N, C-alpha and C positions, 0 to 999 in steps of 0.2 A: 502413379504408384502409391499404394497405401504406405503411410509412414512407418508402420511396424515392420515392413520389409527392409527398411534401411538399417543395416547392421554395422557398417564400417565406421560410423561417426561417433560411436559410443566410446567415451574416454577410458573405460575399464581395460581396454587392450593394453594400455600403457601402465597399468597398475602392477604391483607385485602380486604374485599368485597368493602369497600369504594374506595380503590385505583383502583380496577378493573373497577368500574363504572366511576371513573375519567378518566382512560385511554380510556374507550369506548367513553366517551363524547369528549375527545381530538381527537379521530380518527373517529368521526362522525358515530360510530357504524358500521363501515365497516368491516365486517368479511366475508371472502369467504365461500360459502356454503360447500365446501369440508372440511373446518376446523371447522364447527359448533359443531361437536361432541367433538372436543378438547376443544373448549370454554365452552361447557356445562359441561364437566368434571371439568374444572378449577373453574368455578364459583360455582358449586355444592359443591365441596370439601372445597372451601374457606368458604362457608356459614356454612357447617357442623363444621368447626373449630371455629366458632364464640364463643361458650361457653368457649373453652380453652383460647381464646384471652381475653375474659372478666375476666376469673379467673386470668390470668397473670396480667392484669391491676390492679385488686383489691388487689392482694397479693404482687406485686413487685414494683408498681409505686413509692411509697415513698422511698423505698430502693434505686432504681435507681437514683432518683432525688437527694438524699443526698450523693451519692457516689462522692468522689473527687479522681480521678486517681492520683497516686503518680508519675507514670512514663509516660513521653510522648511516643507515639508509635514509632515503627519502620515500615517504608513503603518499600516494595519491588516494584520497579517501572520498567518500560520498556514496550514496545509494546507487544500485544498478540503474543504468539508463539515464545518468545525470551528466554525462560528458566525460567520464573517466577515460574512455577509449581514445577519444580525440586528443586528450591531454597527454596520455602516455605515448601515443604515437608521435606527437611532437617531441617529447623527451627522447624517444628512441633515435631521433636524428642527431642527437648530441653524442658524438663518438667518444667523448671523454667519460661517458657513463655507461653502465650496463642496465639491462632490464630483462624480465622474463619473456622470452619469445615463445612461439608455439613449440619450438624444439625443447626448451627446458620445461615448458608447461605440460605437454602431453607425453613426453618420454623423459621424465626427470631422473629415471633410474639408470640411463645409459649414455647421456649426452657427453659426459666428461671422459669416459673410457673408450667410447666408440663414436666419435663425433661425425665422421663421414657417413657411416651406416645409419646413424640416428637421423641425420638430416634427410637422407634418401627415403627412409621409412616415412618420416613426417610429410615430406613433399608428395609421396605417393598416396598418402592416406587422407590428406586434407581435402575438403570440398573447395571449390573455387571461391565461394563467398560464405560468410557467416549466415546461418539460416534466419536469424532474427532481424538483420538489418542490411544484408547484402554488402557488408564490409569485406573487402578482398582479404583472403586468407593465403598467406605464404608462410614458409617455415620461419621467416624472420619477423613476421608481424607480432606485436606484443600481445600477451595474454596475462592471466593472473596466477600468482603463486598459490592460490587456493586449489588450482588443479594439481600443482606439483605436490603439495602436502597430502592431498587426497589420494595420490597414487601410492603413498606409503602407509597412511593412517586413515582412521574413520573420521578424522576431524576436518571435514570439508562440507560446506553447504551443497556442493555438487553431488555428493553422495545421496543427498535428499532428492536430487533430480533423477538419479538412477533408481532410488527406492522411494517414490513419492508418498507411499502410505506411511512412511516414517519421517516425512519432511520436517515435522515439528521437533522430532528428536535431534536431527542434524542441525536444526536452527539453534538448539541449546549450545552447540559448540561455537556459535558466533562470539559469545561473551564468556562462556565457561562459568557462569554463575552457579555456585554450589557444586562445582565439579573440580575440586583441587587436584586430584590425581590425574585427571584428564588434562587439566591446564599444565601441570608439570611435564607431562609427556609431550604435549603440543609444543611447549617452549623448547624442549630439548630437540625435537625434530626440526622446528623452524630455525633455531640457531645453527644447527648442522647444515640445513639447506642454504642458509645465508653464506656460510663459509664456502659451500660448494659453488655458489654463484660468484663469490669473490675470486675463487680459483678460475672459473670460466672466463671472467673479465679481467684477470691479471691485476687484481687489487683496486680496480676502479670503484667509485661509489655506485651503488645499485639503487635504481628507482623502481619501486614496486607499485603496481596498481591493483588494489584489492578492496572492494566495498566492505568486506567483513572486517578489515583492519579498523574501520570506524568504530566497531564495537570494542576493540581491544587496545585502545589508547594506553590505558594504565599498564597493561601487560607488556606492550612493546617498549614503553618508556623504562620499565625496570630492566629490560635487556639492553636497550640502546638509549641512554639518557639524553643524548644530543640528536636524536632522530628528528627529522624535519617532516612536516605534514602540509599537504595541499588539499584543502577541502573544497570540492566543487559541488554546488547545489543548483537545483533547477526547479522550475514551476512544478509543485507537487502533483497537480492534476495531470500534467504531461508524463511525469514519472510513473504515476499509477497506470495510466492507459498503456504506456509503452511496456511496463513490466508485465501486465496481463498477457500481452502478445508475446513478449520475450519468454516468459515461463512456459506458455503453451507450446511455442515452437521448440524449445529445448527439451521439455518433457517428451515430446513426440519422438525425438531422435536419441534420447538417452535412456528413457525409462525401461525398467524390467517389470514394472507393475502398472496397473491402471490407477487412475487418480480421480479425485472429486474436484470439479472445476470451482465450485463455490468455496470449498475449503482452501484451495490454492489461492483464491483471491483474498480470503480473510487472512491467510498467513502473510501475504504481501503487506497488507495493511498493518498487521501486528508487528512484523519485523522492522518496517520502516519507522514506526513509532518507537519501538524499543531501541533502535539504533540511535535515534536522536536523544532519547533519555540518557543513554550511556555516554554519548558524545558531550552533551551539555554538562553531565556530571563530572567528566574527566578533562574537559578542554583546558581548565585552569592549570593542570599539571604540566602542560607543554611549556617549555621555557620560552621566554619572550623572544620574539622575532624568529621562532621556529615553526610558526603556523601562518599560512596565507589562506584566506577564504575567498573564493571566486564564484561569482554568479554566472551560470552557464550562458544565459542570454547576452550578457555583456562580453563574455569571453569570445564567443564566436563572431561578434562584431569587430573586435579589435584584438585578435589573438597575439599579435607581435608585442603590442604594448603590455598586455598581461604577462606574457612570458618574460619580458624584460623586468617587470615589477617582481615577479616570482623569484627570479635569479637574484635580484638586488636585495629583496627583503630577507630571503633565506641565506644570503651570502654564499651563493653557489657560483663558482668560477666557470668560465667557458662560454658565456653567452655570446660574446662577439665572434668566437670561433665557430659557433653553431648557427649564427644568425642567417647565413645564406641558405643553409639546409632547412631551417624553419620556414623561411620565406617561400622556398620552392614547394614545400609540402602544402603550405597554406594556399598557394596559388593553384595547386592541383585540385583543391577542394572547392574552388570558387563557384563552380556551376552546380554544386549540390543544392537541391531544393528539398527541404524537410516537408513531410506530409502533415496534414492537419490532424488534430485530435478533436474528436467530438465525443463528449461524455453525456450519457443519458441521466435522467433524474435520479435513478437508483444509485448509480455510481457516485454522483456528486454528493448525495446525502452521506454515503459511506465515507468518502474522502473527507468531507467536512467534519464528520463525527470522530474519525480517528486522528486526522491530521490538522484540524482547524488551527490549533495553537502554533503548529509549525508553519503553516501558510502565513499566518500573521507575523511570526517572527522573521521570516524571510522577506516580508514586505510585498507579497503577492496579494491580489484581490480575490476574496472568496467569491465563488460562483453561486448563483442563486438556483437551487434545484427547480424552482417553479418556472424559471425562464428557459430551462433546458429541454431538448427533445426527449421523448419518452425512451427512445432506444439509443444505444451507443454505437459509434463506429470507431474502432480502435485501430489507429495507424501507428507505424514506427518511423521516427526520424532517425537520421544518422547521428549517433553520439559516440 
């Protein structure tokens, strides 16, 4: 089946109708005809959810507003396809903490007011596996708060997956440079959502996994001065090849517009470089012992030792209570075999040109374009 006939995996169905109209206006109502059925599904389902959204507002607004989180959050940061999913999935086994599941990610507007209905809708709507890496998708599996904020506001990189011709515009919302009014609105929305998540998990500390948080260290610290950060990084060549496949797969099931493949690849290169410029600029703002940096290749070899170190360094309680659950999940993944990445000469030249200093900083060996095959074969490993 051609991918443009896939209509039910578009996240816009969980958006507020107001936000859909805002995005349409921002994109001058440009929808490619072959994606019109996908758009029609999204806005129809969003409109049908309106009574549930009204119910949630009426029954929970005051409770959310009066919530004062006791714990500053934990943020798992690092670029897409760097191991953030594996790390947040381990944290999700710690029952003393909360996290954004597919329930709160894809229907953030109704989960508090209508929890049973919301879970049923999510369970009925999710594919069995994520399209980019075959990771199992259930209502309780972790996802990113970037989806949650994108349901209410334009400030989400995933809106660039829906409207790829404006992908660079939505990339500007990663760091909000030169956008003070947008930054203020995003802060207000994110703070409100964090209160809502605190209600959902009855005051527990929340662990968020979101690559775009890597751009926003200084903004997050102004809101949560004692926030803790876990930065996971991975061989940049693998990150690039995996992201090419990831963006392609997600564009195919989210997009309402056609896109240029070359421009998409250039944007990946630019965004990754910009992310580490921002991270290197702001990392010193993080209080001592509130940051742990983890090399993905080391982490997957000894995940238990790394989890123990993360808990100890960040002074997170509950490691011993969650240890058995961590071990069980790690054991369930032991037969997984990552696919190989083969990059051709052109891609290696691009990665070296854009990311060479980052490759050196992380201690990986630069590849020689002359020794590479002419063509690439891009595979996806589980991360």
